C-alpha positions in Angstrom: -45.7 -34.5 -26.0 -43.1 -33.4 -28.5 -39.5 -33.0 -27.4 -38.0 -29.6 -27.4 -35.4 -29.2 -30.2 -31.8 -29.2 -29.0 -30.0 -25.9 -29.3 -27.2 -25.4 -31.8 -24.0 -26.9 -30.6 -21.9 -23.7 -30.8 -24.4 -21.7 -28.7 -24.6 -24.5 -26.1 -20.8 -24.8 -26.0 -20.4 -21.1 -25.4 -23.0 -21.3 -22.7 -21.2 -24.0 -20.9 -17.8 -22.3 -21.3 -19.1 -19.0 -19.8 -21.0 -20.7 -16.9 -18.0 -22.9 -16.0 -15.7 -19.9 -16.1 -18.0 -17.7 -13.9 -18.4 -20.4 -11.2 -14.8 -21.8 -11.2 -12.7 -18.7 -11.6 -12.2 -16.5 -8.6 -13.3 -12.9 -9.1 -10.6 -10.3 -8.3 -10.2 -6.6 -9.0 -8.7 -3.6 -7.4 -7.8 0.0 -8.2 -5.4 -1.1 -10.9 -8.4 -1.9 -13.2 -11.1 0.5 -11.9 -11.9 3.1 -14.5 -14.9 5.1 -15.7 -15.7 2.1 -17.9 -15.6 -0.5 -15.1 -17.5 1.6 -12.6 -21.1 2.7 -12.6 -21.4 6.1 -11.0 -24.7 7.3 -9.7 -25.7 10.6 -8.2 -22.8 12.9 -7.4 -20.2 10.1 -7.5 -17.1 10.8 -9.6 -13.4 9.9 -10.0 -10.7 12.5 -9.3 -7.0 11.7 -9.1 -7.5 8.0 -8.8 -9.9 8.6 -6.0 -13.7 7.7 -5.9 -15.5 10.7 -4.4 -19.2 10.4 -3.4 -19.7 14.2 -3.0 -20.2 16.9 -5.7 -19.5 20.3 -4.3 -17.7 20.1 -1.0 -17.8 23.9 -0.4 -21.6 24.1 -0.7 -23.7 22.4 2.0 -26.2 20.0 0.4 -28.2 16.9 0.9 -27.5 14.3 -1.7 -26.9 10.5 -2.2 -24.4 8.8 -4.4 -23.2 5.3 -5.4 -20.2 3.9 -7.1 -20.6 0.3 -8.1 -18.5 -2.2 -10.0 -20.1 -2.3 -13.4 -20.3 -6.1 -13.7 -22.5 -8.4 -11.5 -20.5 -10.9 -9.5 -21.5 -14.5 -8.5 -22.6 -14.6 -4.9 -24.7 -17.8 -4.8 -24.5 -21.0 -6.7 -27.5 -21.2 -9.0 -28.3 -24.9 -8.3 -27.2 -25.4 -4.7 -27.8 -22.0 -3.3 -24.4 -22.2 -1.6 -23.0 -18.7 -1.0 -19.6 -17.6 -2.1 -16.8 -16.6 0.2 -15.5 -13.1 -0.4 -13.1 -10.5 1.0 -12.7 -6.8 0.4 -10.3 -4.2 1.6 -10.6 -0.4 1.1 -9.1 2.8 2.4 -11.3 5.8 2.8 -11.5 9.2 4.4 -14.3 11.5 5.5 -13.6 15.2 5.7 -15.8 18.2 6.4 -15.0 21.8 5.6 -17.5 22.8 8.3 -17.2 20.2 11.1 -20.2 21.7 12.9 -22.5 20.8 10.0 -24.5 17.5 10.1 -22.8 14.6 8.3 -24.1 11.2 7.2 -21.5 8.8 6.1 -20.8 6.0 3.6 -21.2 2.3 3.3 -19.8 -0.7 1.5 -22.8 -2.1 -0.4 -23.8 -5.5 -1.9 -26.9 -4.7 -4.1 -29.1 -6.7 -6.5 -29.1 -3.9 -9.1 -26.8 -1.2 -10.4 -29.3 1.5 -11.1 -31.3 2.3 -8.0 -30.3 5.0 -5.6 -31.6 5.7 -2.0 -32.4 8.9 -0.2 -30.1 11.5 1.1 -29.8 12.2 4.8 -29.2 9.5 7.4 -30.0 6.6 5.1 -26.5 6.7 3.5 -28.2 6.3 0.1 -29.1 2.7 1.0 -32.9 2.9 1.4 -35.8 4.9 -0.1 -38.7 4.6 -2.6 -36.3 4.4 -5.5 -33.8 1.9 -4.0 -33.9 -1.9 -3.9 -35.3 -3.0 -0.6 -32.9 -5.9 -0.3 -29.1 -5.4 0.3 -26.2 -6.1 2.6 -24.1 -3.2 3.7 -21.4 -2.2 6.2 -22.0 1.4 7.2 -19.5 4.0 8.5 -21.9 6.5 10.1 -21.0 10.0 11.1 -24.6 11.0 12.1 -26.4 9.8 15.2 -30.1 9.2 14.4 -32.2 8.1 17.3 -35.0 6.8 15.0 -32.4 4.4 13.4 -31.2 3.3 16.8 -27.7 4.7 16.1 -25.3 4.2 19.1 -23.4 7.5 18.3 -22.1 9.6 15.4 -18.9 7.6 15.0 -19.8 3.9 14.5 -19.6 1.0 12.1 -22.6 -1.3 11.6 -23.8 -4.3 9.6 -27.1 -3.6 7.7 -29.3 -6.3 6.4 -32.2 -5.2 4.2 -32.5 -2.0 6.1 -30.6 0.9 7.6 -31.2 -0.1 11.2 -28.0 -2.0 11.9 -28.2 -5.7 13.0 -24.9 -5.2 14.8 -22.9 -2.0 15.5 -19.8 -0.9 17.3 -18.3 2.3 18.5 -15.2 3.2 16.5 -14.0 5.4 19.4 -13.1 2.2 21.2 -10.3 1.9 18.6 -9.4 5.6 18.9 -10.7 6.1 15.3 -12.6 9.3 14.5 -14.4 9.1 11.2 -14.7 12.9 10.8 -10.9 13.5 11.4 -10.1 13.4 7.7 -7.4 10.7 8.4 -7.3 7.6 6.1 -9.1 4.7 7.6 -8.5 1.1 6.5 -11.3 -1.5 6.5 -11.4 -5.3 5.9 -14.6 -7.2 5.4 -14.5 -11.0 5.1 -17.1 -13.6 4.7 -16.3 -17.3 5.1 -19.0 -19.5 3.5 -17.8 -22.6 5.4 -18.4 -21.1 8.8 -20.8 -18.3 7.9 -18.6 -15.8 9.8 -19.0 -12.2 8.6 -16.3 -10.0 10.1 -15.4 -6.4 9.9 -12.0 -5.0 10.9 -11.0 -1.3 11.0 -7.7 0.4 11.7 -5.6 3.4 10.9 -2.7 1.0 10.4 -2.0 -1.0 7.3 -1.8 -4.2 9.4 -5.2 -5.9 9.8 -6.1 -6.1 13.5 -5.9 -9.4 15.2 -9.5 -9.2 16.4 -12.4 -7.8 14.3 -14.6 -5.0 15.7 -17.7 -6.8 14.4 -18.3 -10.5 14.0 -21.7 -11.9 12.9 -22.8 -15.5 12.1 -24.7 -14.9 8.9 -26.1 -17.2 6.2 -25.5 -14.9 3.2 -27.5 -17.2 0.9 -30.7 -15.7 2.5 -29.7 -12.2 1.5 -28.0 -12.4 -1.9 -29.0 -13.4 -5.4 -27.0 -15.6 -7.7 -25.4 -12.4 -9.0 -25.0 -9.1 -7.1 -23.3 -5.7 -7.6 -20.7 -4.4 -5.1 -19.5 -0.9 -4.4 -20.1 2.1 -2.2 -23.0 4.3 -1.2 -23.0 7.6 0.7 -25.1 10.5 1.6 -25.0 14.0 3.1 -27.6 15.9 5.1 -27.2 19.7 4.6 -23.4 19.4 5.1 -20.1 19.8 3.4 -19.0 16.3 4.2 -16.7 14.6 1.6 -16.5 10.8 1.2 -13.4 9.5 -0.6 -12.4 6.0 -1.5 -8.7 5.9 -2.0 -8.1 2.2 -2.5 -10.4 -0.8 -3.1 -9.8 -4.4 -3.8 -12.3 -7.3 -3.9 -12.0 -11.0 -4.2 -14.9 -13.5 -4.4 -14.6 -17.3 -4.9 -16.7 -20.4 -4.5 -13.5 -22.4 -3.7 -14.1 -22.4 0.1 -17.8 -23.2 -0.1 -19.5 -26.6 -0.2 -21.0 -26.1 -3.6 -22.7 -29.5 -4.1 -23.9 -30.2 -0.5 -27.2 -28.4 -0.6 -30.3 -29.2 -2.7 -31.4 -26.8 -5.5 -33.5 -23.9 -4.2 -37.2 -23.8 -5.1 -36.9 -20.4 -6.7 -34.2 -18.1 -8.0 -35.6 -15.0 -6.3 -34.0 -13.0 -3.5 -35.5 -13.9 -0.1 -35.9 -11.8 2.9 -36.1 -13.9 6.1 -37.6 -11.0 8.0 -40.4 -10.5 5.5 -43.7 -12.4 5.2 -44.3 -14.9 2.5 -46.6 -12.4 0.8 -44.0 -9.8 0.5 -42.8 -8.9 -2.9 -39.3 -10.0 -3.6 -36.9 -8.6 -6.2 -35.9 -10.9 -9.0 -32.1 -11.3 -9.2 -30.0 -10.8 -12.3 -29.8 -14.6 -12.7 -29.4 -17.2 -15.4 -33.1 -17.7 -15.9 -35.0 -14.4 -15.5 -38.7 -14.3 -15.6 -40.5 -13.4 -18.8 -41.3 -9.9 -17.6 -37.6 -9.3 -17.0 -36.1 -10.7 -20.1 -33.6 -8.5 -21.9 -32.7 -8.2 -25.5 -28.9 -7.8 -25.8 -26.6 -8.1 -28.8 -29.7 -8.6 -31.0 -30.6 -12.0 -29.4 -34.0 -12.5 -27.9 -34.3 -14.0 -24.4 -30.7 -13.5 -23.4 -29.4 -12.0 -20.2 -25.7 -11.1 -19.8 -25.0 -13.2 -22.8 -26.5 -16.4 -21.4 -29.6 -17.9 -23.2 -32.2 -20.1 -21.8 -34.5 -20.9 -24.8 -34.9 -24.6 -25.3 -32.8 -25.8 -22.4 -34.1 -26.7 -18.9 -32.1 -25.2 -16.1 -31.8 -28.6 -14.3 -30.4 -30.2 -17.5 -27.9 -27.5 -17.9 -26.8 -27.8 -14.3 -26.3 -31.5 -14.7 -24.2 -31.1 -17.8 -22.2 -28.4 -16.1 -21.6 -30.5 -13.0 -20.5 -33.5 -15.1 -18.3 -31.2 -17.3 -16.7 -29.6 -14.2 -16.0 -33.1 -12.8 -14.3 -34.2 -16.0 -12.2 -31.0 -16.2 -11.1 -31.4 -12.6 -10.2 -35.1 -13.1 -8.2 -34.2 -16.3 -6.4 -31.3 -14.5 -5.5 -33.7 -11.6 -4.0 -36.2 -14.1 -2.0 -33.4 -15.7 -0.7 -32.2 -12.4 0.4 -35.7 -11.4 2.2 -36.3 -14.7 3.9 -32.9 -14.5 5.1 -33.5 -10.9 6.7 -36.8 -12.0 8.5 -35.4 -15.0 9.5 -31.9 -13.9 12.3 -31.5 -11.4 11.1 -29.5 -8.4 12.6 -26.1 -7.8 15.7 -26.3 -5.8 15.7 -23.9 -2.9 18.8 -22.1 -1.8 20.8 -24.5 0.3 23.1 -21.7 1.7 20.6 -19.4 3.2 22.2 -20.0 6.6 20.9 -19.5 10.1 20.2 -15.8 9.6 17.6 -16.5 6.9 16.1 -19.3 8.9 15.3 -16.8 11.6 13.4 -14.6 9.2 9.7 -14.2 10.2 8.3 -16.0 7.2 9.2 -17.5 3.8 6.5 -16.5 1.3 5.8 -18.3 -1.9 6.1 -16.6 -5.3 2.5 -17.3 -6.0 1.4 -15.5 -2.8 3.4 -12.3 -3.7 2.5 -12.3 -7.3 -1.2 -12.4 -6.4 -0.6 -9.8 -3.6 0.9 -7.3 -6.1 -1.6 -8.0 -8.9 1.1 -9.7 -11.0 3.6 -6.9 -10.1 1.4 -4.3 -11.7 3.0 -1.0 -12.6 0.1 0.7 -10.9 1.3 -0.9 -7.6 4.8 0.6 -7.8 5.4 2.9 -4.8 9.1 3.4 -5.0 12.5 2.3 -6.4 15.3 1.2 -4.1 19.0 0.7 -4.6 18.5 -2.8 -6.0 14.9 -3.1 -6.9 11.3 -1.9 -7.3 8.9 -1.6 -4.3 5.2 -2.6 -4.7 2.2 -2.0 -2.6 0.7 -5.5 -1.9 -2.3 -7.0 -0.1 -1.6 -10.4 1.3 -4.4 -12.8 0.2 -4.1 -14.9 3.4 -5.0 -12.2 5.9 -5.6 -8.9 4.0 -2.5 -7.2 5.5 -1.1 -4.4 3.4 2.6 -4.7 2.9 5.5 -3.5 0.7 7.2 -6.0 -1.5 10.7 -5.3 -2.8 11.4 -7.1 -6.1 15.2 -7.2 -6.3 16.6 -6.7 -9.8 20.0 -8.3 -9.2 20.4 -11.9 -10.5 23.1 -14.6 -10.9 25.6 -15.6 -8.3 26.5 -12.0 -7.5 22.8 -11.3 -7.0 22.5 -14.3 -4.7 25.4 -13.1 -2.6 23.9 -9.6 -2.3 20.6 -11.1 -1.4 22.1 -13.2 1.3 24.2 -10.3 2.5 21.2 -8.0 2.8 19.1 -10.7 4.5 21.9 -11.5 7.0 22.2 -7.8 7.9 18.5 -7.0 8.2 17.7 -10.3 9.9 19.8 -9.5 12.9 18.6 -5.8 13.4 16.0 -4.8 15.9 15.2 -1.1 16.4 12.0 0.9 16.5 13.2 3.2 13.8 13.9 0.5 11.2 11.5 -0.7 8.6 10.5 -4.2 9.8 11.2 -7.1 7.5 8.3 -9.5 7.5 9.6 -12.2 5.2 11.3 -13.2 2.0 11.0 -15.3 -1.2 13.5 -16.9 -3.6 11.7 -18.7 -6.4 11.7 -18.7 -10.2 15.0 -16.8 -10.2 13.2 -13.9 -8.3 14.4 -12.3 -5.1 11.6 -10.7 -3.1 11.6 -9.1 0.3 8.4 -8.2 2.3 8.3 -5.2 4.6 5.8 -3.3 6.6 4.1 -0.7 4.5 4.5 2.8 5.9 1.2 4.7 5.5 2.7 8.1 5.3 5.2 7.2 2.6 8.8 8.5 2.3 10.2 11.6 3.9 11.0 13.2 0.5 7.4 12.9 -0.6 6.2 14.4 2.7 8.6 17.3 2.1 7.9 18.0 -1.5 4.6 16.4 -2.6 2.3 16.7 0.4 -0.7 19.1 0.2 0.3 20.7 3.5 3.8 21.4 4.8 5.3 18.9 7.2 5.1 20.6 10.7 8.3 21.5 12.4 7.7 19.2 15.4 7.2 16.3 13.0 10.5 17.2 11.3 12.4 17.3 14.7 11.0 13.9 15.7 12.0 12.4 12.3 15.6 13.7 12.5 15.9 12.4 16.1 14.6 9.0 15.0 17.1 8.7 12.2 19.9 9.7 14.4 18.9 7.1 17.0 18.8 4.2 14.5 22.2 5.3 13.0 23.7 5.4 16.5 22.3 1.8 16.9 23.8 0.6 13.6 27.2 2.3 14.2 27.8 1.5 17.9 25.3 -0.9 19.4 25.1 -3.8 16.9 27.4 -6.9 17.3 29.0 -5.9 14.0 29.0 -2.3 12.8 26.6 -1.6 9.9 27.3 1.1 7.4 24.1 2.0 5.5 25.8 3.9 2.6 22.6 5.3 1.2 21.1 7.6 3.8 18.7 9.9 2.0 15.1 11.2 2.5 13.6 8.7 0.0 15.0 5.8 2.1 13.4 7.2 5.3 9.8 6.0 5.7 7.1 7.5 7.9 4.7 5.3 9.9 1.2 6.3 10.9 2.6 8.5 13.8 5.2 10.2 11.5 7.9 8.3 13.2 11.0 7.7 11.0 11.8 4.2 9.8 15.0 3.7 8.0 14.9 1.2 5.1 16.6 -0.1 1.9 19.8 -1.9 3.0 20.7 -2.9 -0.5 24.0 -1.0 -0.2 24.7 -1.7 3.4 27.9 -3.2 4.6 28.6 -5.1 7.9 32.1 -5.0 9.4 33.7 -5.6 12.7 34.0 -2.6 15.0 37.3 -0.6 14.6 38.2 -2.5 11.5 39.5 -0.6 8.5 36.9 -0.8 5.7 37.7 -2.1 2.3 37.8 0.2 -0.7 35.0 -0.2 -3.2 33.5 1.9 -6.0 31.5 4.6 -4.3 27.8 4.0 -4.4 24.9 6.1 -3.4 23.2 9.4 -4.4 25.1 12.6 -5.2 24.4 15.4 -2.8 24.4 12.9 0.1 27.9 11.4 -0.5 30.8 12.4 1.7 33.7 13.9 -0.4 36.3 11.4 0.9 34.0 8.5 0.0 33.7 9.7 -3.6 37.4 9.8 -3.9 38.5 6.7 -2.0 35.5 4.4 -2.1 36.0 3.7 1.6 32.7 3.8 3.5 32.9 4.4 7.3 30.4 5.5 9.9 31.6 9.1 9.1 30.4 8.8 5.6 26.9 8.0 7.0 27.3 11.0 9.3 27.9 13.2 6.3 24.8 11.8 4.5 22.8 12.4 7.7 24.0 16.0 7.8 22.7 16.5 4.3 19.4 15.1 5.3 19.2 17.4 8.3 19.8 20.5 6.2 17.3 19.2 3.6 14.6 18.7 6.2 15.2 22.1 7.8 15.4 24.1 4.5 12.9 22.1 2.4 15.5 22.1 -0.5 16.9 19.1 -2.3 20.7 18.4 -1.8 21.2 19.1 -5.6 18.9 21.5 -7.3 18.1 20.5 -10.9 16.9 22.5 -13.8 13.7 21.9 -15.8 15.5 19.2 -17.8 16.5 17.3 -14.6 20.2 18.3 -15.0 22.1 19.4 -11.9 22.7 23.0 -11.9 26.2 24.5 -11.4 27.2 26.9 -8.6 27.1 27.2 -4.9 23.3 27.9 -4.8 22.6 24.5 -6.4 24.4 22.5 -3.7 22.5 22.6 -0.5 25.5 22.0 1.8 27.5 24.7 0.1 24.5 27.1 0.2 23.9 26.7 3.9 27.6 27.1 4.6 27.6 30.4 2.7 24.6 31.7 4.6 26.3 30.7 7.9 29.4 32.6 6.8 27.2 35.7 6.2 25.5 35.3 9.6 22.2 34.6 7.9 21.8 30.9 8.9 18.0 31.2 9.7 17.2 32.4 6.2 17.8 28.8 5.1 14.7 27.7 7.0 11.9 26.3 4.9 9.6 29.2 3.9 6.6 26.8 3.8 6.8 26.6 7.6 5.6 30.2 7.7 8.0 30.9 10.6 6.1 28.4 12.8 9.2 27.2 14.7 11.4 28.2 17.6 14.4 30.1 16.2 16.8 28.6 18.7 15.7 25.0 17.8 16.0 25.8 14.1 19.5 27.2 14.6 20.6 24.2 16.7 19.3 21.7 14.0 21.1 23.6 11.2 24.3 23.7 13.2 24.1 20.0 13.8 23.6 19.5 10.0 26.7 21.6 9.3 28.8 19.8 11.9 27.8 16.5 10.3 28.7 17.9 6.9 32.2 19.0 7.8 34.6 18.2 5.0 37.1 16.7 7.4 35.7 13.3 8.4 37.5 13.2 11.7 35.8 16.5 12.7 32.3 15.1 12.3 30.5 14.0 15.5 29.5 10.5 16.2 25.8 9.6 15.9 25.6 9.1 19.6 26.7 12.7 20.1 24.2 13.8 17.5 21.4 12.2 19.4 22.5 14.0 22.6 22.7 17.3 20.7 19.2 17.0 19.3 17.8 16.1 22.7 19.5 19.2 24.2 21.7 17.0 26.4 25.0 18.1 24.8 26.2 21.3 23.2 26.7 21.5 19.4 30.4 21.8 18.6 31.6 25.2 17.4 31.0 25.3 13.6 33.4 27.7 11.9 31.8 30.5 9.9 34.1 29.8 7.0 33.8 26.3 5.6 37.1 24.5 6.0 38.7 23.5 2.7 40.6 20.2 2.9 42.6 19.4 -0.2 44.4 16.3 -1.2 46.8 15.9 -4.1 46.4 13.0 -6.4 49.7 11.5 -5.1 48.3 11.5 -1.6 45.1 9.8 -2.7 47.1 7.1 -4.5 49.1 6.5 -1.4 45.9 5.9 0.6 44.8 3.2 -1.9 47.9 1.1 -2.0 46.4 -1.6 0.3 43.4 -2.0 -2.0 43.0 -4.9 -4.4 43.9 -4.3 -8.1 40.3 -4.1 -9.3 39.4 -1.7 -6.6 42.6 0.3 -7.2 41.8 0.6 -10.9 38.3 1.7 -10.1 39.5 4.4 -7.8 42.0 5.6 -10.5 39.0 6.1 -12.8 37.1 8.0 -10.1 40.1 10.2 -9.3 40.7 11.0 -13.0 37.7 13.4 -12.9 39.8 15.9 -10.9 43.1 17.8 -11.4 46.1 17.0 -9.3 45.4 19.6 -6.7 41.6 19.9 -6.7 39.8 20.1 -3.3 36.9 18.0 -2.2 34.7 21.1 -2.5 35.6 21.4 -6.2 35.0 17.7 -7.0 31.7 17.3 -5.1 
């Protein structure tokens, strides 16, 4: 029997390279790289404002089905051993309905053998139907109770294997989650190929629950092809239900699976354990498709996804691949051993001290780089006083966190890093953003915090689709006052934040305030006179005496808090800017001055945010605004303590009498110079530069 001719060396080399890359390299993608070119949208699915929507016309009741799939097939089963891949996915979604009384349906995370079939509308969630592949794995989030499908209720999560009757289901009401509420729901789906554990976790919070709501021992190799498509499927049934995917990340890898422990499978077709041997099975998009399913791509016959089979037996290729992979692994191990002997290991900070040792966790740079997708600009969610804040998904457990990448370096940066850590590490309060850990490697300083699902207060005030309700605003102001009272009076050493503003106040899932960003904070002994420094912070929130002297006290924090109070009550920024982003000139452009002028005219309530539509108690609004003016008093000694502010907001103490005419406290330059004589020369010179912006007899009001 004549031997088959060997394929050309370049083609064979390319084949090996592609195959080794596919099997050895973990697959990872998220919303950073999902576009119209990387998604296959079927039915009514579309992308709007970085959101995948599975509904076409939300205002018109209809019955339809849609899918949104990642455009490339992903490896789910080893072609020679049949060992399945471990994978994990996280996504945030919401389901809204303009007419809650209309019948819904729901959506599902889908693993499908093809990227072109689409199931029926109605209760099937677009998973099943005459035009859909009969074999799939899905996790459904069902808003419709269908007795024929054995649904437990109209608010459940279930695992579907080759059919829409769930193998296992759970009531989401047990977690106080209502799919039809329109609130953002977070879901984690993990499969461990070493244990065959398939788990589903669901929460409103960004923190992955300790216990999954569903756990199933599942041999995925029986339900997947060598390559599968992943994505989402959804359907409606004569309703106005809208399914939106707001975030999605997916990771798949063979690293945790025993790739070479199982014998090669007899066939490369998708099997269904519940079907008889005579049942037709769907051929997978694999390396060796049958003759009836061969494709012609890139002008080459008999190629599928760029991989050719002509003239080469699959077993021979697998043997060469295995040998090649072993040689590559051995070579990589030698390189790592040589490198470890020659390269001096990174020297960690020796002076972190006991405060840092008490930190919850020290992360590695590799962990946080992967969690932020290499610090992608698409992951940026804010900018702090000393760095950029990224949204991150920890690879170890799927928790969603915020990573602050500090931009200060050198010895001074190290000192600031240690100072910030030492302050945050000793603080414990329900209205503080919780520090989860830290990292100091490769010259980088990284801090890991809880991610607040409702963002910052300034975005809730100015960028939200609906106005922040008055009761939420009151709760937020009380929470900030409470944590400032803790920092000023209840800590072992007094902490001055120095950068109180709405963008540094975060909101958790219950719209409770969490104060963050301690990059400018200073810690001093109680009743000790503060040192003078160059004033730092944000104009509009800075106390006038702080701008002039550089001395930060608890009273400068109180002034900043007063500006925040007036901002929250009025819905106006402390400094109004023109179209070019330049601060305007005049009383009306400065929030504190504007509210003082209205108070003088007896029109204080006209400062209330018009977006509230008058939905507030006038006496409550008046009390809050008077508290804001009292805290914004130009004389620092006349401002209340934060303990007193808490009592005022709770109605346990009267608001001090706020004069109708704003007091005007003036200092001459000679008086200011006298107050700085005990400062160091460098601080003294810095203050001289600051003071030079004013004339010899200008008031605080004129300067600020």
